[in-house]
Structures are given as structure tokens and as C-alpha cells.
N, C-alpha and C positions, 0 to 999 in steps of 0.2 A: 504494499500499499504506500503510496507517495504520500511525501509531509502534508501537501495540501489537502490529500484525499483526508488524513488523520485529521489535519485541521478543522475541516468541515462537520466530520464527525464531534468532535468536540466541541465545536461551537452550536450544533444542535442539540447537544447533552448540556449545554449550557441554558439554552432555549427550554427544554423539556425539564430539567432541574427546578427552574423558576416555578414552573406549572404544579410539580409533586410539591415544592416547598409551601406554595398556597393553599394547596388543597389539604395536604396533612398540618397545617398550620404550624411548619416547622420553620420558625422565623430565623433562627440561626443559620440555616441550608439557605435560606433566601438572602441573606446578606452576604455568602458567598458568590452570588452570581453576578453581584456588581462591584465593580473597581472603587475605592474610598472617593473619588472624585465623581463618579458617575452622576448625569443629569437625566433626568426621567421625565416624560412628559404623557400623561394619563389622565384620566378622570373626565366627568361630565359636570360642568365645562372644562375644557382642558386646561391642564395647569404645569408648570414644569418647577421640577423641584430636584434638589439634592437628594443622596443616597439616603443619608440620615433621618430627613424629613419623610422621604417614600417608605423607610422602614420602619418609622412611628406611625404611619398612615395604615399602612397594610393590616396591622392586627386590629385598629381599631375600625377598619371597614368590614374584614372579614369573619373576625371572630364571633359577632352575634349573629351571623348566617348560619343556616344549617350547613348540609353536605354542599360543597361545591365541586366542579368538574372542570378544569381548564384542560382543553385538549390542543396541542399546536400539530401544526402540520404544513406540508408544502415549504419546508426548510432551504433557504436559499443562504450562501456565504460565496462571496471574494476574498480571497485572502492576500494579503501584500505584507511579507515579512511578520510584523508582530501586531500588524494591525489588521482589521477585517470590517467586512461591512456585510449585513445579512438582514434576512426578513424570513418570518412565519406567518401562517394564519393562525387564526384564534377564535374558538369555538367554545365559550366559558357558558356553562350552567349554575347559576347562583339559587339556591332555595332560600328562602325567609326563614329565618328564626324560627315560624311557628309552622313551617311545614306547608302551608296551605296556598303557597306561590311561588313563581319561579320566574326569574327573567334568563332568557339566553342572550349573549352578548356575541355578536359576530365581527370580525375587523382583523387588523393586520399590525404585526409589529415591525417596527423598521429599527436596526440596531447596528450600533457602531461597538467593535470590539477591541479590548487590546490584551495581548498576551505578558503575564508578567509570571512571577515566581511560583503562582499558585495554579498556572496554567491560564486560559481564557477567560475574560470577565468581559461582562457588559459594562461599556463607558458611557453611552448614550443610547436612549431607549424611548421611543415616539409610539403610541398606541393610537389609531385610526379606527374608530368604529365604523361598520359600514351597514349593520342593522341588529334591531334589539327586538326581542319578543318575548311578551309576558302570558304567562298560563296561572289560571287560579285554580286548577283543578288538579289535585295530587296524583300522581301512577296508583293504579291498583296496587294493593300488599298482595303479594304472594303467599 
């Protein structure tokens, strides 16, 4: 496997680790996805923040929710030495804490990455939502 192929796999792994960290509420793992000077653009309305503010916001937003399922797909990355640009699609299901409703958020992340001593990390992330659906009927229980 060439270095750039390995790099693209490692970058997709960071994007997937971000999703797993949020869904498992593993905020320490989430922190490993970002460089210390990372800038993140997210939310409705969109706002840009630094890593520490984002890491404070993420549990405040997600902890009151019920189960969440962040699914990343269609990973792309272009590697240039210790820097890379990339993107992936997102479909996130956010169940209300009551379990009586849910939102599905569709969109894409556009990322910049830096490679440091701990491997690849996101240094810039921007989320662009493209569709949102809401439901108020829970799935039947098996």
C-alpha cells in the first residue's frame, strides 16, 4: 500500500472516529480528532469556534439527547505531505431524550488535516447541512 493510500485510510479513520466518539459520548476520544488550534464551523445558525469551545459545546448539545447515530460516507482526501484536504457525507440521526421524536440531518463535512506526532488530526472543519427531516413516531419495539 502506498503512503498516500495509507494516509487516505488514516484520514477516513479520523472522520469515522469523530462519529463514533459523539455516538458513544466519549469526549476524550473526540478531542483526539482535532489539532489544538483547530477551527470548527458547525450548527444552526452556523458559527465558527476553536477546539476547546467546540469540545465544551459537544457534550452540552449531545448528552441530553437519546441515542444518536452519525454515519459518514463517501470519504475523499488529497494528501500533500503533512497536510491534506478532505470531505465526507453525513447522515446523523438524533433521537430526542424523551424518545418520542427524532431528527435526521444530512450534509457534508469539508476538512483540512495536519499530520503531527499523534497522526492525522482535523485542523479545519466545516459542516454544511443539505437536508433535515423530523419524525414524531418512534420505531416499533421488537
